[in-house]
Backbone as a printed PyTorch tensor [residue, N CA C, xyz], in Angstrom:
tensor([[[ 16.9440,  -1.5590,   4.4840],
         [ 16.4220,  -0.2280,   4.6580],
         [ 15.2980,  -0.2790,   5.6970]],

        [[ 15.3920,   0.5460,   6.7260],
         [ 14.3860,   0.5750,   7.7810],
         [ 13.0920,   1.2160,   7.3250]],

        [[ 12.0510,   1.0410,   8.1220],
         [ 10.7190,   1.5110,   7.7570],
         [ 10.6820,   3.0110,   7.4600]],

        [[ 11.2790,   3.8490,   8.2780],
         [ 11.2170,   5.2830,   8.0910],
         [ 12.1820,   5.8330,   7.0600]],

        [[ 12.9910,   4.9760,   6.4550],
         [ 14.0120,   5.4430,   5.5190],
         [ 13.5300,   5.5180,   4.0750]],

        [[ 12.4340,   4.8800,   3.7420],
         [ 11.9460,   4.8840,   2.3730],
         [ 11.2700,   6.2140,   2.0770]],

        [[ 11.5220,   6.7600,   0.9090],
         [ 10.8780,   7.9940,   0.4770],
         [  9.6650,   7.6620,  -0.3830]],

        [[  8.5330,   8.2310,  -0.0270],
         [  7.3430,   8.0960,  -0.8560],
         [  7.4700,   8.9710,  -2.0940]],

        [[  6.5690,   8.7730,  -3.0380],
         [  6.6260,   9.5160,  -4.2910],
         [  6.5730,  11.0260,  -4.0580]],

        [[  5.6340,  11.4900,  -3.2450],
         [  5.5050,  12.9320,  -3.0540],
         [  6.6990,  13.4930,  -2.2800]],

        [[  7.2450,  12.7260,  -1.3590],
         [  8.4570,  13.1680,  -0.6660],
         [  9.6010,  13.3550,  -1.6600]],

        [[  9.7430,  12.4300,  -2.5850],
         [ 10.7780,  12.5530,  -3.6100],
         [ 10.5480,  13.8040,  -4.4550]],

        [[  9.3110,  14.0360,  -4.8500],
         [  8.9790,  15.1940,  -5.6720],
         [  9.3000,  16.4860,  -4.9290]],

        [[  8.9480,  16.5570,  -3.6590],
         [  9.2240,  17.7590,  -2.8690],
         [ 10.7300,  17.9670,  -2.7240]],

        [[ 11.4680,  16.9170,  -2.4110],
         [ 12.9230,  17.0340,  -2.2970],
         [ 13.5480,  17.5000,  -3.6070]],

        [[ 13.1000,  16.9580,  -4.7120],
         [ 13.6350,  17.3610,  -6.0140],
         [ 13.3150,  18.8230,  -6.3210]],

        [[ 12.1150,  19.2670,  -5.9500],
         [ 11.7540,  20.6730,  -6.1500],
         [ 12.6540,  21.5770,  -5.3120]],

        [[ 12.9130,  21.1900,  -4.0650],
         [ 13.7990,  21.9780,  -3.2040],
         [ 15.1960,  22.0470,  -3.8190]],

        [[ 15.6960,  20.9290,  -4.3190],
         [ 17.0040,  20.9170,  -4.9720],
         [ 17.0380,  21.8610,  -6.1720]],

        [[ 16.0130,  21.7900,  -7.0160],
         [ 15.9570,  22.6150,  -8.2190],
         [ 15.9060,  24.1040,  -7.8950]],

        [[ 15.1810,  24.4570,  -6.8450],
         [ 14.9810,  25.8630,  -6.5080],
         [ 16.1540,  26.4820,  -5.7670]],

        [[ 16.9900,  25.6610,  -5.1680],
         [ 18.1560,  26.1850,  -4.4500],
         [ 17.7660,  27.1640,  -3.3580]],

        [[ 18.3770,  28.3410,  -3.3610],
         [ 18.1580,  29.3380,  -2.3060],
         [ 16.7570,  29.9440,  -2.3320]],

        [[ 16.0110,  29.6980,  -3.3950],
         [ 14.6670,  30.2550,  -3.5280],
         [ 13.5810,  29.2420,  -3.1610]],

        [[ 13.9270,  28.2210,  -2.3850],
         [ 12.9730,  27.1610,  -2.0500],
         [ 12.1980,  27.5060,  -0.7800]],

        [[ 10.9680,  27.9690,  -0.9730],
         [ 10.0460,  28.1670,   0.1440],
         [  8.6820,  27.6530,  -0.3080]],

        [[  7.7360,  27.5750,   0.5900],
         [  6.4670,  26.9010,   0.3280],
         [  5.8360,  27.1440,  -1.0230]],

        [[  5.5950,  28.4030,  -1.3610],
         [  4.8830,  28.7170,  -2.6050],
         [  5.7150,  28.3610,  -3.8340]],

        [[  7.0120,  28.6570,  -3.8160],
         [  7.8260,  28.3240,  -4.9950],
         [  7.9440,  26.8160,  -5.1740]],

        [[  7.9820,  26.0880,  -4.0620],
         [  8.0240,  24.6230,  -4.1330],
         [  6.7370,  24.1050,  -4.7650]],

        [[  5.5920,  24.6180,  -4.3080],
         [  4.2980,  24.2170,  -4.8640],
         [  4.2490,  24.5260,  -6.3680]],

        [[  4.6640,  25.7210,  -6.7560],
         [  4.6390,  26.0990,  -8.1760],
         [  5.5520,  25.2130,  -9.0160]],

        [[  6.7230,  24.8980,  -8.4980],
         [  7.6650,  24.0300,  -9.2200],
         [  7.0570,  22.6390,  -9.4310]],

        [[  6.4260,  22.1190,  -8.3940],
         [  5.8040,  20.7930,  -8.4840],
         [  4.6710,  20.8130,  -9.5010]],

        [[  3.8020,  21.8130,  -9.4160],
         [  2.6710,  21.8790, -10.3480],
         [  3.1410,  22.0370, -11.7880]],

        [[  4.1530,  22.8770, -11.9950],
         [  4.6650,  23.1080, -13.3520],
         [  5.2940,  21.8430, -13.9290]],

        [[  6.0830,  21.1440, -13.1370],
         [  6.8260,  19.9870, -13.6670],
         [  6.0060,  18.6990, -13.7100]],

        [[  5.0160,  18.5630, -12.8270],
         [  4.2290,  17.3280, -12.8050],
         [  2.8920,  17.4570, -13.5200]],

        [[  2.4290,  18.6980, -13.6830],
         [  1.1310,  18.9060, -14.3050],
         [ -0.0290,  18.5410, -13.4090]],

        [[  0.2420,  18.3820, -12.1310],
         [ -0.8450,  18.0530, -11.2120],
         [ -1.0330,  19.1640, -10.1900]],

        [[ -2.2650,  19.3290,  -9.7630],
         [ -2.6070,  20.3460,  -8.7800],
         [ -2.2220,  19.8370,  -7.3880]],

        [[ -1.6370,  20.7160,  -6.5910],
         [ -1.1440,  20.3300,  -5.2690],
         [ -1.6810,  21.3130,  -4.2400]],

        [[ -2.0610,  20.8190,  -3.0930],
         [ -2.5130,  21.6700,  -1.9960],
         [ -1.2990,  22.1340,  -1.1890]],

        [[ -1.2830,  23.4200,  -0.8280],
         [ -0.1550,  23.9590,  -0.0620],
         [ -0.0010,  23.2350,   1.2710]],

        [[ -1.1030,  22.8040,   1.8560],
         [ -1.0430,  22.0660,   3.1130],
         [ -0.2870,  20.7540,   2.9660]],

        [[ -0.4480,  20.0990,   1.8210],
         [  0.2710,  18.8420,   1.5700],
         [  1.7630,  19.1020,   1.4350]],

        [[  2.1020,  20.2310,   0.8080],
         [  3.5180,  20.5930,   0.6680],
         [  4.1290,  20.8300,   2.0430]],

        [[  3.4590,  21.6430,   2.8670],
         [  4.0110,  21.9540,   4.1930],
         [  4.0630,  20.7300,   5.0990]],

        [[  3.0630,  19.8710,   5.0180],
         [  3.0820,  18.6420,   5.8330],
         [  4.2670,  17.7650,   5.4370]],

        [[  4.5270,  17.6900,   4.1340],
         [  5.6540,  16.8970,   3.6430],
         [  6.9770,  17.5350,   4.0320]],

        [[  7.0790,  18.8570,   3.9230],
         [  8.2940,  19.5450,   4.3390],
         [  8.5700,  19.3080,   5.8240]],

        [[  7.5320,  19.3770,   6.6430],
         [  7.7040,  19.1130,   8.0860],
         [  8.1930,  17.6920,   8.3250]],

        [[  7.5900,  16.7290,   7.6240],
         [  7.9840,  15.3200,   7.7790],
         [  9.4300,  15.1100,   7.3390]],

        [[  9.8190,  15.7430,   6.2380],
         [ 11.1980,  15.6150,   5.7460],
         [ 12.1880,  16.2750,   6.7010]],

        [[ 11.7740,  17.3340,   7.3540],
         [ 12.6590,  17.9900,   8.3210],
         [ 12.8220,  17.1150,   9.5660]],

        [[ 11.7670,  16.4660,   9.9990],
         [ 11.8540,  15.5350,  11.1320],
         [ 12.8130,  14.3910,  10.7980]],

        [[ 12.7690,  13.9150,   9.5550],
         [ 13.6750,  12.8500,   9.1060],
         [ 15.1000,  13.3610,   8.8790]],

        [[ 15.2750,  14.6760,   8.9510],
         [ 16.5570,  15.3500,   8.7160],
         [ 17.0170,  15.2750,   7.2620]],

        [[ 16.0620,  15.1890,   6.3470],
         [ 16.3710,  15.1820,   4.9250],
         [ 16.4040,  16.6030,   4.3670]],

        [[ 15.7920,  17.5420,   5.0870],
         [ 15.8760,  18.9510,   4.7510],
         [ 16.0870,  19.7400,   6.0350]],

        [[ 16.5490,  20.9640,   5.8730],
         [ 16.6110,  21.8940,   7.0010],
         [ 15.9670,  23.1830,   6.5470]],

        [[ 15.5870,  24.0140,   7.4980],
         [ 14.9280,  25.2660,   7.1380],
         [ 15.5090,  26.4190,   7.9400]],

        [[ 15.3010,  27.5900,   7.3950],
         [ 15.6700,  28.8250,   8.0890],
         [ 14.6020,  29.8510,   7.7690]],

        [[ 14.4360,  30.7860,   8.6740],
         [ 13.4430,  31.8340,   8.4820],
         [ 14.1450,  33.0650,   7.9330]],

        [[ 13.6160,  33.5850,   6.8300],
         [ 14.1760,  34.7850,   6.2160],
         [ 13.6610,  36.0380,   6.8950]],

        [[ 13.9980,  37.1560,   6.3400],
         [ 13.5520,  38.4460,   6.8700],
         [ 12.0910,  38.6940,   6.4950]],

        [[ 11.3500,  39.3800,   7.3720],
         [  9.9600,  39.7350,   7.0290],
         [  9.9330,  40.6660,   5.8160]],

        [[  8.8900,  40.5470,   5.0030],
         [  8.7680,  41.3930,   3.8180],
         [  7.4280,  42.1250,   3.8410]],

        [[  7.4010,  43.3750,   3.3800],
         [  6.1520,  44.1480,   3.3620],
         [  5.0620,  43.5000,   2.5070]],

        [[  5.4480,  42.8970,   1.3600],
         [  4.4500,  42.2850,   0.4850],
         [  3.7920,  41.0600,   1.1040]],

        [[  4.3580,  40.5510,   2.1750],
         [  3.7560,  39.4130,   2.8970],
         [  3.1380,  39.8740,   4.2110]],

        [[  2.8710,  41.1730,   4.3090],
         [  2.2620,  41.6900,   5.5380],
         [  3.2010,  41.6190,   6.7280]],

        [[  4.5040,  41.7020,   6.4660],
         [  5.4830,  41.6570,   7.5510],
         [  5.8560,  40.2550,   7.9960]],

        [[  5.3080,  39.2490,   7.3250],
         [  5.6510,  37.8570,   7.6870],
         [  6.9200,  37.4260,   6.9620]],

        [[  7.6530,  36.5430,   7.5850],
         [  8.8980,  36.0320,   7.0060],
         [  8.6410,  34.7270,   6.2500]],

        [[  9.4550,  34.4780,   5.2440],
         [  9.3960,  33.2090,   4.5080],
         [ 10.2840,  32.1890,   5.2180]],

        [[  9.8870,  30.9340,   5.1250],
         [ 10.6950,  29.8260,   5.6400],
         [ 11.3340,  29.1500,   4.4390]],

        [[ 12.6600,  29.2230,   4.3710],
         [ 13.4090,  28.6600,   3.2570],
         [ 13.9320,  27.2750,   3.6130]],

        [[ 13.9990,  26.4000,   2.6100],
         [ 14.4040,  25.0140,   2.8150],
         [ 15.6120,  24.6690,   1.9610]],

        [[ 16.3920,  23.7110,   2.4470],
         [ 17.4950,  23.1610,   1.6580],
         [ 17.6060,  21.6770,   1.9710]],

        [[ 18.0630,  20.9230,   0.9870],
         [ 18.2440,  19.4720,   1.1510],
         [ 19.5610,  19.2460,   1.8940]],

        [[ 19.5280,  18.3760,   2.8990],
         [ 20.7320,  18.0380,   3.6550],
         [ 21.4900,  16.9100,   2.9590]],

        [[ 22.6660,  16.6080,   3.4700],
         [ 23.4410,  15.4790,   2.9360],
         [ 22.6420,  14.1850,   3.0790]],

        [[ 21.9610,  14.0100,   4.2100],
         [ 21.1340,  12.8170,   4.4120],
         [ 20.0090,  12.7570,   3.3780]],

        [[ 19.4400,  13.9060,   3.0500],
         [ 18.3740,  13.9510,   2.0470],
         [ 18.8790,  13.5700,   0.6740]],

        [[ 20.0800,  14.0260,   0.3400],
         [ 20.6790,  13.6680,  -0.9570],
         [ 20.9230,  12.1680,  -1.0390]],

        [[ 21.4060,  11.5870,   0.0460],
         [ 21.6340,  10.1380,   0.0820],
         [ 20.3140,   9.3930,  -0.0750]],

        [[ 19.2820,   9.8460,   0.6130],
         [ 17.9720,   9.1980,   0.5260],
         [ 17.4060,   9.2810,  -0.8930]],

        [[ 17.5590,  10.4410,  -1.5370],
         [ 17.0920,  10.5860,  -2.9210],
         [ 17.8380,   9.6510,  -3.8630]],

        [[ 19.1340,   9.5980,  -3.7170],
         [ 19.9430,   8.7260,  -4.5760],
         [ 19.5690,   7.2560,  -4.3610]],

        [[ 19.3510,   6.8710,  -3.1040],
         [ 18.9450,   5.4970,  -2.7930],
         [ 17.5990,   5.1850,  -3.4470]],

        [[ 16.6570,   6.1070,  -3.3780],
         [ 15.3460,   5.8990,  -4.0040],
         [ 15.4620,   5.7900,  -5.5190]],

        [[ 16.3110,   6.6350,  -6.1090],
         [ 16.5160,   6.5840,  -7.5600],
         [ 17.0630,   5.2260,  -7.9850]],

        [[ 18.0350,   4.7210,  -7.2420],
         [ 18.6310,   3.4150,  -7.5690],
         [ 17.6180,   2.2840,  -7.4200]],

        [[ 16.8040,   2.3520,  -6.3810],
         [ 15.7760,   1.3250,  -6.1760],
         [ 14.8210,   1.2960,  -7.3630]],

        [[ 14.3620,   2.4670,  -7.7760],
         [ 13.4300,   2.5240,  -8.9120],
         [ 14.0900,   2.0790, -10.2070]],

        [[ 15.3330,   2.4730, -10.4150],
         [ 16.0490,   2.0250, -11.6140],
         [ 16.1600,   0.5050, -11.6300]],

        [[ 16.4560,  -0.0900, -10.4940],
         [ 16.5590,  -1.5510, -10.4140],
         [ 15.2200,  -2.2180, -10.6930]],

        [[ 14.1410,  -1.6200, -10.2160],
         [ 12.8160,  -2.1950, -10.4430],
         [ 12.4020,  -2.0750, -11.9190]],

        [[ 12.7940,  -0.9770, -12.5710],
         [ 12.4480,  -0.7640, -13.9680],
         [ 13.3380,  -1.5370, -14.9270]],

        [[ 14.5170,  -1.9080, -14.4960],
         [ 15.4930,  -2.5600, -15.3740],
         [ 14.8960,  -3.7920, -16.0520]],

        [[ 14.9970,  -3.8190, -17.3620],
         [ 14.5640,  -4.9800, -18.1350],
         [ 13.0730,  -5.0510, -18.4240]],

        [[ 12.2900,  -4.0790, -17.9950],
         [ 10.8420,  -4.1540, -18.2090],
         [ 10.3720,  -3.5610, -19.5350]],

        [[ 11.2060,  -2.8750, -20.2690],
         [ 10.7670,  -2.2750, -21.5310],
         [ 10.1520,  -3.2890, -22.4820]],

        [[ 10.7640,  -4.4550, -22.6920],
         [ 10.1090,  -5.4320, -23.5970],
         [  8.7410,  -5.8810, -23.0800]],

        [[  8.6130,  -6.0210, -21.7870],
         [  7.3300,  -6.4530, -21.2010],
         [  6.2830,  -5.3570, -21.3910]],

        [[  6.6710,  -4.1190, -21.1870],
         [  5.7270,  -3.0140, -21.3230],
         [  5.3170,  -2.7540, -22.7630]],

        [[  6.1720,  -3.1170, -23.7050],
         [  5.8800,  -2.8780, -25.1140],
         [  5.0050,  -3.9660, -25.7450]],

        [[  4.7980,  -5.0810, -25.0400],
         [  3.9600,  -6.1570, -25.5830],
         [  2.5090,  -5.6910, -25.6550]],

        [[  1.7890,  -6.1340, -26.7120],
         [  0.3690,  -5.7430, -26.8440],
         [ -0.5100,  -6.3900, -25.8030]]])
C-alpha cells in the first residue's frame, strides 16, 4: 500500500458518515452524523478539509445543489463515496481486523 493510500481515522469516519447519509450528505449533516455517532465535538473546518482531501484522492465526489432561500441563496455541496473510496474503506477495515485478531485474551488480562 502506497503512502497516500492509507486512510486515517478521521478520513474513515467522514467516509462512513457520507455512506450513511446517502443523498443527504453535505457538510452540516456529515458533521452532525459524526458528532452523534462518535460522541465527540468536531469543527466544520476539519470536516471540509477532510472532504477536500478525500476528493483529491478520488475517494469521494461532489456536486453542487440548487440554491435555497433558507441558506441566503447559497447552494449546498453534496458528497458521495466513489468506487475507489469503497475499496479504500474495505481495505482499512480488513487491516484493522487483522491487527485486532487474537488480542481479546491479551486485552482482558489484569
